C-alpha positions in Angstrom: 23.4 -11.2 -10.5 22.5 -14.4 -8.6 19.0 -15.4 -7.9 20.2 -17.0 -4.6 21.0 -14.5 -1.9 24.4 -14.6 -0.2 24.7 -16.2 3.2 25.3 -12.7 4.6 22.1 -11.4 3.0 20.1 -14.4 4.3 21.4 -13.9 7.8 20.5 -10.3 7.7 17.0 -11.1 6.4 16.5 -13.7 9.2 17.8 -11.4 11.9 15.6 -8.5 10.9 12.6 -10.8 10.5 13.1 -11.9 14.1 13.2 -8.3 15.3 10.1 -7.6 13.3 8.2 -10.5 15.0 9.3 -9.1 18.4 7.2 -6.0 17.7 4.7 -7.0 15.0 1.5 -5.7 13.6 -0.2 -5.1 17.0 2.6 -2.9 18.2 2.5 -0.9 14.9 -1.3 -0.5 15.0 -1.4 0.6 18.6 1.2 3.3 18.0 -0.6 4.5 14.8 -4.0 4.7 16.4 -2.8 6.4 19.6 -0.8 9.0 17.7 2.5 7.7 19.0 5.7 6.9 17.1 7.5 3.6 16.7 10.6 5.0 18.5 11.3 1.7 20.3 11.5 -0.4 17.1 13.5 2.3 15.3 16.0 2.6 18.2 16.5 -1.1 18.4 16.9 -1.5 14.7 19.5 1.3 14.8 21.3 -0.1 17.8 21.6 -3.5 16.0 23.0 -1.8 12.9 20.1 -2.5 10.6 19.3 1.1 9.7 22.9 1.8 8.7 23.7 -1.3 6.6 24.2 0.9 3.6 26.4 3.6 5.3 30.1 3.4 4.6 32.0 1.5 7.3 34.3 4.5 8.0 31.3 6.4 9.3 30.0 3.5 11.5 27.8 1.8 9.0 27.7 -1.7 7.6 29.3 -0.8 4.3 26.6 -2.6 2.3 24.4 -1.4 -0.5 20.8 -0.4 -1.1 19.9 -4.1 -1.6 20.8 -4.7 2.1 18.8 -1.8 3.3 15.8 -2.9 1.2 15.9 -6.3 2.9 15.6 -4.6 6.3 12.7 -2.5 5.1 10.9 -5.5 3.5 11.3 -7.8 6.5 10.0 -5.2 9.0 7.0 -4.6 6.7 6.4 -8.3 6.3 6.2 -8.5 10.1 3.5 -5.9 10.1 5.6 -2.8 11.0 6.4 -0.9 7.7 8.6 2.1 8.6 8.0 4.8 6.1 11.0 6.9 7.3 13.3 4.1 6.2 12.4 5.0 2.6 13.4 8.6 3.4 16.1 8.9 6.0 18.7 6.1 5.5 17.8 5.5 1.8 17.4 9.0 0.2 19.2 11.3 2.6 22.1 9.1 3.7 22.7 8.0 0.2 22.9 11.5 -1.2 25.2 12.7 1.5 27.4 9.6 1.3 27.7 10.1 -2.5 27.8 13.8 -2.8 28.4 15.5 0.5 31.6 17.1 1.6 33.9 15.3 4.0 32.6 17.6 6.8 29.0 16.8 6.0 29.7 13.1 5.9 31.4 13.2 9.3 28.5 15.3 10.7 25.5 13.3 9.5 26.5 9.8 8.5 27.3 8.3 11.9 23.8 9.3 13.1 22.3 7.5 10.1 24.5 4.5 10.8 23.2 4.0 14.4 19.7 5.3 13.9 20.1 8.2 16.3 19.4 10.7 13.4 16.3 11.0 11.4 16.2 13.2 8.3 13.1 14.0 6.2 13.2 14.8 2.5 11.3 17.7 0.9 10.8 18.0 -2.8 7.0 18.1 -3.5 5.4 21.5 -3.8 1.7 22.4 -4.0 1.9 23.8 -7.5 4.6 21.5 -8.9 3.3 18.0 -8.2 5.3 15.6 -10.3 6.9 18.4 -12.3 10.2 19.0 -10.5 11.1 21.7 -13.0 8.3 23.9 -11.5 9.8 23.9 -8.1 9.8 27.5 -6.7 11.6 27.1 -3.4 14.6 29.3 -4.0 17.9 29.9 -2.4 19.9 33.0 -2.9 23.4 33.8 -1.8 23.6 36.3 1.1 27.2 37.0 2.2 28.8 33.8 3.2 25.5 31.9 3.5 22.1 31.3 2.0 18.6 32.6 2.4 15.7 30.2 1.5 12.1 30.9 0.8 9.4 28.5 -0.3 6.8 25.8 0.6 6.7 22.0 0.4 3.8 19.6 0.9 3.3 16.0 1.8 6.6 15.8 3.6 6.8 12.7 5.8 7.9 12.6 9.4 9.0 16.2 9.9 7.8 16.1 13.5 10.2 13.4 14.4 13.2 14.5 12.2 16.3 16.2 13.3 16.7 17.9 9.9 15.2 18.0 6.5 16.9 17.7 3.1 15.3 20.3 1.0 15.3 20.5 -2.8 15.4 24.1 -4.0 16.7 26.1 -6.8 19.4 28.7 -7.0 20.5 31.2 -9.6 23.8 30.7 -11.3 26.0 33.4 -12.8 24.0 33.4 -16.0 20.7 33.9 -14.2 19.6 30.3 -14.8 17.8 28.5 -11.9 19.2 25.1 -11.2 18.5 22.4 -8.6 20.3 22.5 -5.2 20.0 20.5 -2.0 20.2 22.0 1.5 20.2 20.3 4.9 18.0 22.4 7.3 17.8 21.4 11.0 14.2 21.5 12.1 14.9 24.1 14.8 16.1 26.6 12.3 14.4 30.0 12.7 11.9 30.7 9.9 11.3 27.0 9.3 7.7 26.0 10.3 5.4 23.1 9.5 1.7 22.1 9.9 0.2 18.6 9.8 -2.0 17.5 6.9 -5.0 15.4 8.2 -4.8 12.1 6.4 -7.1 9.0 6.2 -4.1 6.7 6.5 -3.6 5.0 9.8 0.2 5.4 10.3 2.6 6.6 13.0 4.3 8.8 10.4 2.5 12.0 9.6 2.4 14.3 6.5 3.2 18.0 6.7 3.3 21.2 4.8 6.6 23.0 5.3 7.2 26.7 5.1 10.6 28.4 4.7 10.4 32.2 5.4 13.7 33.9 5.0 15.5 30.9 6.5 19.2 31.8 6.9 21.8 29.0 6.5 25.5 28.8 6.5 27.2 28.0 3.2 27.9 24.4 4.2 24.2 23.7 4.4 24.5 23.2 0.6 25.0 19.5 -0.1 27.9 18.8 -2.4 28.8 20.9 -5.4 26.8 23.9 -6.6 26.8 22.6 -10.2 25.7 19.0 -9.4 22.3 19.4 -7.8 20.4 17.4 -10.5 22.8 14.5 -10.4 22.8 14.5 -6.6 19.0 14.5 -6.6 18.7 11.5 -8.8 21.3 9.7 -6.7 18.6 9.6 -4.0 15.5 9.0 -6.1 16.4 5.6 -7.4 17.0 4.3 -3.9 13.6 5.8 -2.9 11.9 3.7 -5.6 13.8 0.6 -4.6 12.9 1.1 -1.0 9.2 1.7 -1.9 9.3 -1.6 -3.8 10.7 -3.3 -0.7 8.1 -1.8 1.6 5.3 -2.8 -0.8 6.7 -6.3 -1.1 6.7 -6.7 2.7 3.2 -5.3 3.1 2.0 -7.7 0.3 3.7 -10.6 2.0 2.1 -9.8 5.3 -1.4 -9.4 3.9 -1.1 -12.5 1.8 0.2 -14.5 4.8 -2.7 -13.4 6.9 -5.2 -14.3 4.2 -3.7 -17.7 3.5 -3.7 -18.5 7.2 -7.3 -17.5 7.5 -8.4 -19.3 4.4 -6.7 -22.5 5.6 -8.4 -22.5 9.0 -11.9 -21.0 8.5 -14.5 -23.6 7.6 -18.0 -22.7 6.7 -19.2 -25.7 4.7 -17.3 -29.0 4.6 -13.8 -27.8 3.9 -11.7 -24.8 4.7 -12.6 -21.8 2.5 -9.1 -21.9 1.0 -10.0 -25.2 -0.8 -12.4 -23.3 -3.0 -10.9 -22.1 -6.3 -12.9 -18.8 -6.0 -10.4 -17.9 -3.2 -7.5 -20.1 -4.0 -6.9 -18.8 -7.5 -7.0 -15.1 -6.7 -4.5 -15.7 -3.8 -2.3 -17.7 -6.1 -2.4 -14.9 -8.7 -1.5 -12.3 -6.1 1.4 -14.5 -5.0 2.7 -14.6 -8.5 2.4 -10.9 -9.0 4.2 -10.2 -5.7 7.1 -12.5 -6.5 7.6 -11.0 -9.9 7.7 -7.5 -8.4 10.1 -8.5 -5.7 12.4 -10.0 -8.3 12.4 -6.7 -10.3 13.2 -4.9 -7.1 16.2 -7.1 -6.5 17.4 -6.4 -10.0 17.1 -2.7 -9.5 19.0 -2.9 -6.2 21.7 -5.0 -7.9 22.1 -2.5 -10.7 22.2 0.4 -8.4 24.8 -1.1 -6.1 26.8 -2.1 -9.3 26.9 1.6 -10.3 24.6 1.3 -13.3 22.5 4.4 -12.6 20.5 4.3 -15.9 19.8 0.6 -15.7 18.8 1.0 -12.1 16.5 3.9 -12.9 14.6 1.9 -15.4 14.4 -1.2 -13.2 13.5 0.8 -10.1 10.6 2.5 -11.8 9.3 -0.8 -13.2 9.7 -2.5 -9.8 7.9 0.3 -7.9 5.0 0.1 -10.4 4.8 -3.7 -10.1 5.1 -3.8 -6.4 2.5 -1.1 -5.9 0.0 -3.0 -8.0 0.9 -6.3 -6.4 0.6 -5.0 -2.8 -2.8 -3.5 -3.6 -4.0 -6.8 -5.1 -2.7 -8.8 -2.0 -4.5 -6.5 0.5 -7.7 -6.3 -1.5 -7.8 -10.1 -1.8 -7.0 -10.4 1.9 -10.0 -8.3 2.7 -12.1 -10.4 0.4 -11.0 -13.6 2.1 -11.7 -12.3 5.6 -15.1 -11.0 4.4 -16.7 -8.7 7.0 -13.9 -9.5 9.4 -11.5 -7.9 6.9 -12.9 -4.4 7.8 -12.9 -4.8 11.6 -10.3 -3.2 13.8 -9.8 -6.6 15.5 -8.3 -8.3 12.4 -6.3 -5.2 11.3 -6.6 -5.8 7.6 -8.9 -2.9 6.5 -6.4 -0.2 7.7 -4.0 -1.5 5.1 -6.3 -0.5 2.2 -5.4 3.2 2.3 -1.8 2.5 3.1 -1.3 0.3 0.1 -3.4 2.6 -2.1 -0.8 5.3 -1.4 1.8 3.0 -3.0 0.2 3.6 -6.4 0.7 7.4 -6.0 3.9 7.9 -4.0 6.8 8.4 -4.1 6.1 8.5 -7.9 2.7 7.9 -9.4 2.0 4.9 -11.7 1.2 7.3 -14.5 4.6 9.0 -14.3 6.3 5.6 -14.4 4.3 4.7 -17.5 5.4 8.0 -19.0 9.0 7.1 -18.2 8.8 3.6 -19.6 7.0 4.8 -22.7 9.7 7.4 -23.4 12.9 5.8 -22.2 12.3 2.1 -22.5 10.1 2.1 -25.6 11.4 5.2 -27.3 8.0 6.8 -27.8 7.6 10.6 -28.1 7.5 12.4 -24.8 3.9 12.9 -23.7 4.2 15.8 -21.3 
């Protein structure tokens, strides 16, 4: 692992940053507050190949890894336009299908991921299961040459703008044991409905409760092998954490940059307010925390792309924890630097408070990460 990015990675970062500046925070905020979507930014990013950098070349992608996709996510967020569906569609769904899907599934779905013409949501969380995926009750049963699914999911991002949803359910094997399974369900499938959850977060992407009522699917809606559901699931969760780290890193960079610019130009007494250690030191501490988190994120991406799933899992969890904390610190300190202006619509900093607070909860809570590190990294007894 090199601490210096390759020329190709640097070029990708610079190109995406330029695209991000073309749209920027004002564009993102306007879309979010008006209830619109960031279709223009998504479409252009897809057309330029940025959304498919991790899709295999044979299916129209860039043939890169999750580290490349993380760069795209981070730079757009650093420009003020964090795209939540990047964490879901090209990272989780495309990765799972590329690694575990049948050849037919790859040909059907991956080209759309590659050029951004396809959006796929991901549904695992259930009202009564929370972080305990073993309590998932969404169930699939064989029915002739297909499947029938029933169940409910909650806090599913972007269903209203997705072409399909990758659902995590359970099916019964020949011994009567329920085991995980993944199914791709187009959003226009009969029996599949959803309703929006009212959120305090100002974001173009909305959250939904999804209902599956006797949803009938062909056999090939099942992703990959019937006996590999758990492995296929975890193939997508590590990229999810890596991408959440990248998004948090970008948001932190954006907030910190705005705060530093304001602290360097606003003068109340004889010098700019940034000259006072009461502001300079907290900003410096936030910068240190942010860079440490980004570094762990790069390590996680490197390990994942190198095929070290266990090492990537540990690093991805640690990175996501650190990035969530760092992003919250950056935004909180930015609000403090701006003072009352930090909570006005004009300056656009206050809306980031709820967005970054979510990063300490989703896609995995900081407490579950601490449980993971305590058990798997430190060897302590399992606590739950």
